[in-house]
Short mmCIF file of the C-alpha atoms (twelve columns), coordinates in Angstrom:
data_MODEL
# 
_entry.id   MODEL 
# 
loop_
_atom_site.group_PDB 
_atom_site.id 
_atom_site.type_symbol 
_atom_site.label_atom_id 
_atom_site.label_alt_id 
_atom_site.label_comp_id 
_atom_site.label_asym_id 
_atom_site.label_seq_id 
_atom_site.Cartn_x 
_atom_site.Cartn_y 
_atom_site.Cartn_z 
_atom_site.pdbx_PDB_model_num 
ATOM 1   C CA . MET A 1   23.283 211.276 71.625 1 
ATOM 2   C CA . THR A 2   25.021 210.159 68.453 1 
ATOM 3   C CA . LEU A 3   27.237 212.333 66.242 1 
ATOM 4   C CA . THR A 4   28.046 211.137 62.712 1 
ATOM 5   C CA . TRP A 5   30.185 212.766 60.023 1 
ATOM 6   C CA . LEU A 6   28.393 212.873 56.653 1 
ATOM 7   C CA . GLY A 7   31.199 214.261 54.484 1 
ATOM 8   C CA . GLN A 8   32.658 217.701 53.803 1 
ATOM 9   C CA . ASN A 9   31.979 219.699 57.004 1 
ATOM 10  C CA . CYS A 10  28.523 218.215 57.572 1 
ATOM 11  C CA . PHE A 11  27.422 216.269 60.663 1 
ATOM 12  C CA . LYS A 12  24.275 214.549 61.885 1 
ATOM 13  C CA . ILE A 13  23.147 214.664 65.517 1 
ATOM 14  C CA . GLU A 14  20.646 212.063 66.678 1 
ATOM 15  C CA . GLY A 15  18.891 212.197 70.033 1 
ATOM 16  C CA . LYS A 16  16.334 209.808 71.495 1 
ATOM 17  C CA . SER A 17  13.435 211.748 69.993 1 
ATOM 18  C CA . GLY A 18  14.759 213.616 66.976 1 
ATOM 19  C CA . SER A 19  17.655 214.291 64.620 1 
ATOM 20  C CA . LEU A 20  19.232 217.168 62.745 1 
ATOM 21  C CA . VAL A 21  21.856 217.766 60.079 1 
ATOM 22  C CA . LEU A 22  24.442 220.526 60.565 1 
ATOM 23  C CA . ASN A 23  25.807 222.425 57.561 1 
ATOM 24  C CA . PRO A 24  24.167 220.307 54.821 1 
ATOM 25  C CA . PHE A 25  25.330 220.221 51.215 1 
ATOM 26  C CA . ILE A 26  23.648 219.376 47.912 1 
ATOM 27  C CA . SER A 27  23.943 215.642 47.246 1 
ATOM 28  C CA . THR A 28  26.318 214.510 44.509 1 
ATOM 29  C CA . LYS A 29  26.950 211.191 42.751 1 
ATOM 30  C CA . THR A 30  29.531 210.271 45.393 1 
ATOM 31  C CA . GLN A 31  28.013 211.853 48.517 1 
ATOM 32  C CA . ARG A 32  24.334 211.483 49.391 1 
ATOM 33  C CA . LEU A 33  22.820 213.621 52.122 1 
ATOM 34  C CA . PRO A 34  20.121 211.853 54.181 1 
ATOM 35  C CA . LYS A 35  16.601 213.273 53.918 1 
ATOM 36  C CA . ASN A 36  15.317 211.637 57.092 1 
ATOM 37  C CA . ALA A 37  16.355 214.354 59.561 1 
ATOM 38  C CA . ASP A 38  13.829 216.469 61.466 1 
ATOM 39  C CA . ALA A 39  15.796 219.680 60.865 1 
ATOM 40  C CA . PHE A 40  18.630 221.014 58.717 1 
ATOM 41  C CA . LEU A 41  20.803 223.808 60.156 1 
ATOM 42  C CA . PHE A 42  22.563 226.143 57.719 1 
ATOM 43  C CA . VAL A 43  25.662 227.972 58.980 1 
ATOM 44  C CA . ARG A 44  25.844 230.352 56.021 1 
ATOM 45  C CA . PRO A 45  23.306 231.958 53.665 1 
ATOM 46  C CA . MET A 46  22.252 229.782 50.716 1 
ATOM 47  C CA . PRO A 47  19.872 230.365 47.787 1 
ATOM 48  C CA . GLU A 48  16.293 229.335 48.609 1 
ATOM 49  C CA . LYS A 49  16.224 226.827 45.727 1 
ATOM 50  C CA . ASP A 50  19.274 225.060 47.184 1 
ATOM 51  C CA . VAL A 51  17.747 225.006 50.675 1 
ATOM 52  C CA . ALA A 52  14.566 223.458 49.262 1 
ATOM 53  C CA . ALA A 53  16.556 220.888 47.273 1 
ATOM 54  C CA . ILE A 54  18.435 219.813 50.398 1 
ATOM 55  C CA . THR A 55  15.714 219.752 53.030 1 
ATOM 56  C CA . GLY A 56  12.535 218.551 51.330 1 
ATOM 57  C CA . GLU A 57  9.752  218.545 53.961 1 
ATOM 58  C CA . SER A 58  12.094 218.882 56.964 1 
ATOM 59  C CA . LEU A 59  12.460 222.072 58.993 1 
ATOM 60  C CA . SER A 60  15.084 224.461 57.589 1 
ATOM 61  C CA . ILE A 61  16.915 226.686 60.074 1 
ATOM 62  C CA . THR A 62  18.630 229.393 58.054 1 
ATOM 63  C CA . THR A 63  18.813 232.251 60.571 1 
ATOM 64  C CA . PRO A 64  20.144 232.738 64.112 1 
ATOM 65  C CA . GLY A 65  17.679 232.296 66.976 1 
ATOM 66  C CA . GLU A 66  16.347 229.735 69.428 1 
ATOM 67  C CA . TYR A 67  14.473 226.642 68.298 1 
ATOM 68  C CA . GLU A 68  13.123 223.409 69.734 1 
ATOM 69  C CA . ILE A 69  12.192 220.351 67.707 1 
ATOM 70  C CA . LYS A 70  11.499 216.878 69.093 1 
ATOM 71  C CA . GLU A 71  13.339 217.585 72.369 1 
ATOM 72  C CA . LEU A 72  16.396 218.983 70.549 1 
ATOM 73  C CA . LEU A 73  17.242 222.500 71.764 1 
ATOM 74  C CA . ILE A 74  18.985 224.746 69.233 1 
ATOM 75  C CA . ALA A 75  20.522 228.199 69.690 1 
ATOM 76  C CA . GLY A 76  22.137 230.076 66.808 1 
ATOM 77  C CA . GLN A 77  24.329 233.170 67.097 1 
ATOM 78  C CA . PRO A 78  25.586 235.406 64.242 1 
ATOM 79  C CA . ALA A 79  29.358 235.231 63.883 1 
ATOM 80  C CA . GLY A 80  32.105 236.504 61.633 1 
ATOM 81  C CA . ASP A 81  31.765 238.865 58.684 1 
ATOM 82  C CA . LYS A 82  30.210 236.454 56.157 1 
ATOM 83  C CA . GLY A 83  26.716 236.276 57.645 1 
ATOM 84  C CA . GLU A 84  27.446 232.922 59.263 1 
ATOM 85  C CA . THR A 85  25.857 231.308 62.310 1 
ATOM 86  C CA . VAL A 86  27.424 229.238 65.076 1 
ATOM 87  C CA . PHE A 87  25.151 226.735 66.801 1 
ATOM 88  C CA . ARG A 88  24.738 225.212 70.239 1 
ATOM 89  C CA . ILE A 89  22.576 222.077 70.309 1 
ATOM 90  C CA . VAL A 90  21.381 220.124 73.331 1 
ATOM 91  C CA . ALA A 91  20.553 216.464 72.625 1 
ATOM 92  C CA . ASP A 92  19.836 214.042 75.472 1 
ATOM 93  C CA . GLY A 93  21.496 216.439 77.921 1 
ATOM 94  C CA . VAL A 94  24.740 216.669 75.897 1 
ATOM 95  C CA . HIS A 95  25.677 220.182 74.716 1 
ATOM 96  C CA . VAL A 96  27.264 220.294 71.246 1 
ATOM 97  C CA . GLY A 97  28.877 223.414 69.771 1 
ATOM 98  C CA . TYR A 98  29.457 223.809 66.028 1 
ATOM 99  C CA . ILE A 99  31.759 226.380 64.417 1 
ATOM 100 C CA . GLY A 100 31.471 226.511 60.648 1 
ATOM 101 C CA . GLU A 101 33.795 227.966 58.046 1 
ATOM 102 C CA . GLN A 102 35.354 230.851 59.957 1 
ATOM 103 C CA . ALA A 103 38.930 232.081 60.005 1 
ATOM 104 C CA . THR A 104 38.394 234.136 63.174 1 
ATOM 105 C CA . PHE A 105 36.201 233.657 66.222 1 
ATOM 106 C CA . ASP A 106 34.355 236.516 67.920 1 
ATOM 107 C CA . GLU A 107 33.341 237.055 71.549 1 
ATOM 108 C CA . ALA A 108 29.580 236.676 70.974 1 
ATOM 109 C CA . ALA A 109 30.102 233.220 69.500 1 
ATOM 110 C CA . ALA A 110 32.467 232.328 72.318 1 
ATOM 111 C CA . ASP A 111 29.851 233.299 74.900 1 
ATOM 112 C CA . LEU A 112 27.227 231.084 73.230 1 
ATOM 113 C CA . LEU A 113 29.530 228.058 73.131 1 
ATOM 114 C CA . GLU A 114 31.276 228.461 76.485 1 
ATOM 115 C CA . GLY A 115 31.253 225.182 78.414 1 
ATOM 116 C CA . VAL A 116 29.800 222.941 75.680 1 
ATOM 117 C CA . ASP A 117 30.513 219.241 76.155 1 
ATOM 118 C CA . VAL A 118 31.416 218.549 72.511 1 
ATOM 119 C CA . LEU A 119 32.949 221.142 70.175 1 
ATOM 120 C CA . VAL A 120 33.150 220.634 66.387 1 
ATOM 121 C CA . LEU A 121 35.467 223.115 64.666 1 
ATOM 122 C CA . PRO A 122 37.703 223.546 61.592 1 
ATOM 123 C CA . VAL A 123 41.486 223.386 61.991 1 
ATOM 124 C CA . GLY A 124 42.882 223.592 58.453 1 
ATOM 125 C CA . GLY A 125 43.763 227.264 58.089 1 
ATOM 126 C CA . GLY A 126 43.247 229.431 55.007 1 
ATOM 127 C CA . VAL A 127 39.552 230.391 54.947 1 
ATOM 128 C CA . VAL A 128 38.953 228.612 58.278 1 
ATOM 129 C CA . LEU A 129 40.599 228.526 61.712 1 
ATOM 130 C CA . ASP A 130 44.169 227.246 61.655 1 
ATOM 131 C CA . ALA A 131 45.635 224.905 64.294 1 
ATOM 132 C CA . SER A 132 46.750 227.765 66.519 1 
ATOM 133 C CA . GLY A 133 43.447 229.648 66.284 1 
ATOM 134 C CA . ALA A 134 41.452 226.475 66.872 1 
ATOM 135 C CA . GLY A 135 43.627 225.665 69.875 1 
ATOM 136 C CA . ALA A 136 42.916 229.112 71.342 1 
ATOM 137 C CA . VAL A 137 39.165 228.561 70.881 1 
ATOM 138 C CA . VAL A 138 39.359 225.201 72.664 1 
ATOM 139 C CA . SER A 139 41.258 226.815 75.544 1 
ATOM 140 C CA . LYS A 140 38.597 229.515 75.875 1 
ATOM 141 C CA . ILE A 141 35.538 227.254 75.606 1 
ATOM 142 C CA . GLU A 142 36.980 224.250 77.479 1 
ATOM 143 C CA . PRO A 143 34.871 221.446 75.953 1 
ATOM 144 C CA . ARG A 144 35.223 217.878 77.176 1 
ATOM 145 C CA . ILE A 145 35.398 216.446 73.644 1 
ATOM 146 C CA . VAL A 146 36.846 218.143 70.537 1 
ATOM 147 C CA . VAL A 147 36.029 217.074 66.959 1 
ATOM 148 C CA . PRO A 148 38.332 218.776 64.440 1 
ATOM 149 C CA . ILE A 149 37.228 219.138 60.809 1 
ATOM 150 C CA . GLU A 150 40.004 218.548 58.256 1 
ATOM 151 C CA . THR A 151 38.381 217.962 54.868 1 
ATOM 152 C CA . ALA A 152 40.026 218.992 51.615 1 
ATOM 153 C CA . GLU A 153 36.886 220.892 50.561 1 
ATOM 154 C CA . MET A 154 37.363 223.350 53.423 1 
ATOM 155 C CA . VAL A 155 40.917 224.346 52.574 1 
ATOM 156 C CA . GLY A 156 40.762 224.930 48.856 1 
ATOM 157 C CA . GLY A 157 41.376 221.342 47.816 1 
ATOM 158 C CA . LYS A 158 44.567 220.895 49.858 1 
ATOM 159 C CA . GLN A 159 44.152 218.235 52.548 1 
ATOM 160 C CA . ALA A 160 44.742 219.673 56.006 1 
ATOM 161 C CA . SER A 161 46.145 217.700 58.917 1 
ATOM 162 C CA . VAL A 162 45.112 217.581 62.555 1 
ATOM 163 C CA . GLU A 163 48.638 216.725 63.648 1 
ATOM 164 C CA . GLN A 164 49.577 220.360 64.314 1 
ATOM 165 C CA . PHE A 165 46.276 220.847 66.119 1 
ATOM 166 C CA . CYS A 166 47.037 217.836 68.318 1 
ATOM 167 C CA . LYS A 167 50.406 219.418 69.158 1 
ATOM 168 C CA . GLU A 168 48.647 222.661 70.076 1 
ATOM 169 C CA . LEU A 169 46.468 220.753 72.543 1 
ATOM 170 C CA . GLY A 170 49.227 218.417 73.740 1 
ATOM 171 C CA . ILE A 171 47.130 215.397 72.732 1 
ATOM 172 C CA . THR A 172 48.215 212.268 70.857 1 
ATOM 173 C CA . LYS A 173 46.330 211.815 67.574 1 
ATOM 174 C CA . PRO A 174 43.693 209.112 68.242 1 
ATOM 175 C CA . ASP A 175 42.375 206.351 65.993 1 
ATOM 176 C CA . ALA A 176 39.414 207.381 63.839 1 
ATOM 177 C CA . VAL A 177 35.856 206.205 64.561 1 
ATOM 178 C CA . LYS A 178 32.741 205.768 62.412 1 
ATOM 179 C CA . LYS A 179 30.457 207.589 64.857 1 
ATOM 180 C CA . LEU A 180 30.437 209.009 68.364 1 
ATOM 181 C CA . SER A 181 27.697 207.735 70.678 1 
ATOM 182 C CA . LEU A 182 27.643 208.948 74.259 1 
ATOM 183 C CA . LEU A 183 25.507 209.753 77.275 1 
ATOM 184 C CA . ARG A 184 26.149 212.676 79.573 1 
ATOM 185 C CA . LYS A 185 27.494 210.300 82.228 1 
ATOM 186 C CA . ASP A 186 30.102 209.040 79.713 1 
ATOM 187 C CA . LEU A 187 31.737 212.444 79.188 1 
ATOM 188 C CA . PRO A 188 35.380 212.678 80.307 1 
ATOM 189 C CA . ALA A 189 35.663 214.526 83.610 1 
ATOM 190 C CA . ASP A 190 39.253 215.688 83.888 1 
ATOM 191 C CA . GLU A 191 40.775 215.930 80.422 1 
ATOM 192 C CA . THR A 192 39.911 216.987 76.894 1 
ATOM 193 C CA . MET A 193 39.352 214.063 74.528 1 
ATOM 194 C CA . LEU A 194 39.929 214.327 70.771 1 
ATOM 195 C CA . VAL A 195 37.649 212.421 68.372 1 
ATOM 196 C CA . LEU A 196 38.438 211.898 64.669 1 
ATOM 197 C CA . PHE A 197 36.024 210.415 62.142 1 
ATOM 198 C CA . GLU A 198 36.918 207.891 59.441 1 
ATOM 199 C CA . SER A 199 37.044 209.427 55.978 1 
# 
């Protein structure tokens, strides 16, 4: 399974048989969204014309539910008060949880994501989880790998930092990577690992 950051709060997951894009955005002159994914997962409601412009012929998943495409298992659960969806994806035996733009985290979403191997979540505060709230979510879900999102777009144009989040977890801020490729056997067994992506 390979996880790649595509910009903003958008990620691509690639398994041996298929691929998907989480929380896609409309391409701009500076950021191009790939069209070669098998599915596009939307965490919040979007106009149909925007969905069509983003996804082309690929499968669009715009509502909670359970899906399977090319050996990728997808479960979506409603969360928050903005009509958003949190997702749990299984790719090559690795369970990935994705929390979108939420400032609070409810029990139903926590139940869906409990015990995921990799958790992707915002940490910037404001309209999304802050460092303390994100730390509490990590403690509840207990993933093996945590990927914090800290883009300026998510916090009203002000760049957030993961340093406070690292302090919450008691983890030293690691060097950034271009992508995360791992097999289930490679997952850390005894400690939570933090992964940052190059911007």
